C-alpha atoms as an extended CHARMM CRD file, in Angstrom:
* protein
*
        56  EXT
         1         1  MET       CA            -55.3120000000      -29.7600000000      206.1830000000  PROA      1               0.0000000000
         2         2  ALA       CA            -52.2740000000      -31.8900000000      206.8100000000  PROA      2               0.0000000000
         3         3  PHE       CA            -49.4760000000      -32.0640000000      204.2610000000  PROA      3               0.0000000000
         4         4  GLY       CA            -50.4420000000      -34.5290000000      201.5290000000  PROA      4               0.0000000000
         5         5  GLU       CA            -53.7790000000      -35.2510000000      203.1900000000  PROA      5               0.0000000000
         6         6  ASN       CA            -55.6850000000      -35.6290000000      199.9380000000  PROA      6               0.0000000000
         7         7  CYS       CA            -53.1840000000      -38.2330000000      198.6950000000  PROA      7               0.0000000000
         8         8  ARG       CA            -54.2230000000      -40.7760000000      201.3130000000  PROA      8               0.0000000000
         9         9  ARG       CA            -56.7970000000      -43.1650000000      199.9610000000  PROA      9               0.0000000000
        10        10  HSD       CA            -57.7830000000      -46.5940000000      201.1860000000  PROA      10              0.0000000000
        11        11  ASP       CA            -56.5490000000      -48.2210000000      197.9740000000  PROA      11              0.0000000000
        12        12  GLY       CA            -53.0840000000      -46.6370000000      198.1790000000  PROA      12              0.0000000000
        13        13  GLY       CA            -53.6410000000      -44.3730000000      195.1830000000  PROA      13              0.0000000000
        14        14  CYS       CA            -53.0630000000      -40.6550000000      195.0730000000  PROA      14              0.0000000000
        15        15  VAL       CA            -55.2730000000      -37.9220000000      193.6900000000  PROA      15              0.0000000000
        16        16  PRO       CA            -53.0910000000      -34.9310000000      192.7820000000  PROA      16              0.0000000000
        17        17  ARG       CA            -54.1260000000      -31.5060000000      194.0260000000  PROA      17              0.0000000000
        18        18  GLU       CA            -55.0340000000      -28.6160000000      191.7810000000  PROA      18              0.0000000000
        19        19  PRO       CA            -51.9550000000      -27.1450000000      190.0650000000  PROA      19              0.0000000000
        20        20  ALA       CA            -52.8800000000      -23.5870000000      191.1000000000  PROA      20              0.0000000000
        21        21  LEU       CA            -53.0670000000      -24.6350000000      194.7550000000  PROA      21              0.0000000000
        22        22  ARG       CA            -49.7300000000      -26.4270000000      194.5400000000  PROA      22              0.0000000000
        23        23  LEU       CA            -48.1650000000      -23.3480000000      192.9200000000  PROA      23              0.0000000000
        24        24  ALA       CA            -49.5480000000      -21.0690000000      195.6260000000  PROA      24              0.0000000000
        25        25  GLN       CA            -48.2670000000      -23.3570000000      198.3940000000  PROA      25              0.0000000000
        26        26  ALA       CA            -44.8190000000      -23.5700000000      196.7950000000  PROA      26              0.0000000000
        27        27  THR       CA            -44.6760000000      -19.7870000000      196.3970000000  PROA      27              0.0000000000
        28        28  VAL       CA            -45.6180000000      -19.1430000000      200.0200000000  PROA      28              0.0000000000
        29        29  PHE       CA            -43.0810000000      -21.7450000000      201.1740000000  PROA      29              0.0000000000
        30        30  ALA       CA            -40.3090000000      -20.1450000000      199.0880000000  PROA      30              0.0000000000
        31        31  VAL       CA            -41.0830000000      -16.6330000000      200.3670000000  PROA      31              0.0000000000
        32        32  VAL       CA            -41.1450000000      -17.7950000000      203.9870000000  PROA      32              0.0000000000
        33        33  CYS       CA            -37.8350000000      -19.6380000000      203.5370000000  PROA      33              0.0000000000
        34        34  LEU       CA            -36.2640000000      -16.5800000000      201.9520000000  PROA      34              0.0000000000
        35        35  LEU       CA            -37.4170000000      -14.2850000000      204.7660000000  PROA      35              0.0000000000
        36        36  VAL       CA            -36.3220000000      -16.6820000000      207.5040000000  PROA      36              0.0000000000
        37        37  THR       CA            -32.9100000000      -17.0750000000      205.8880000000  PROA      37              0.0000000000
        38        38  ALA       CA            -32.4470000000      -13.3160000000      205.5240000000  PROA      38              0.0000000000
        39        39  GLY       CA            -33.5940000000      -12.7820000000      209.1190000000  PROA      39              0.0000000000
        40        40  GLY       CA            -31.1950000000      -15.4370000000      210.3680000000  PROA      40              0.0000000000
        41        41  HSD       CA            -28.3930000000      -13.7560000000      208.4500000000  PROA      41              0.0000000000
        42        42  LEU       CA            -29.1020000000      -10.4860000000      210.2560000000  PROA      42              0.0000000000
        43        43  PHE       CA            -29.4930000000      -12.2630000000      213.5960000000  PROA      43              0.0000000000
        44        44  VAL       CA            -25.9610000000      -13.6750000000      213.4900000000  PROA      44              0.0000000000
        45        45  GLY       CA            -24.4940000000      -10.2740000000      212.6830000000  PROA      45              0.0000000000
        46        46  GLY       CA            -24.4140000000      -10.3130000000      208.8900000000  PROA      46              0.0000000000
        47        47  ALA       CA            -25.0940000000       -7.2800000000      206.7680000000  PROA      47              0.0000000000
        48        48  ALA       CA            -28.5640000000       -6.6090000000      205.4500000000  PROA      48              0.0000000000
        49        49  VAL       CA            -29.2340000000       -8.3910000000      202.1730000000  PROA      49              0.0000000000
        50        50  PRO       CA            -30.1310000000       -5.9230000000      199.4100000000  PROA      50              0.0000000000
        51        51  VAL       CA            -33.4870000000       -6.6310000000      197.7840000000  PROA      51              0.0000000000
        52        52  GLY       CA            -31.8730000000       -6.5690000000      194.3290000000  PROA      52              0.0000000000
        53        53  ALA       CA            -29.5070000000       -9.3680000000      195.3480000000  PROA      53              0.0000000000
        54        54  ILE       CA            -32.4490000000      -11.5930000000      196.2670000000  PROA      54              0.0000000000
        55        55  PHE       CA            -33.9570000000      -11.4180000000      192.7860000000  PROA      55              0.0000000000
        56        56  ALA       CA            -30.7050000000      -11.4040000000      190.8340000000  PROA      56              0.0000000000
């Protein structure tokens, strides 16, 4: 499914997705961003980020 696929209708309207699905997608996106950022930090020679600092 493409991003926003179910918001494309012939009359220009938008049918919102289920809130639980939107929450799950946002959560996965946030976790992936966090991991990529932490990995990039290590890649450029930074210190490891403590897990407690992530959730503080």
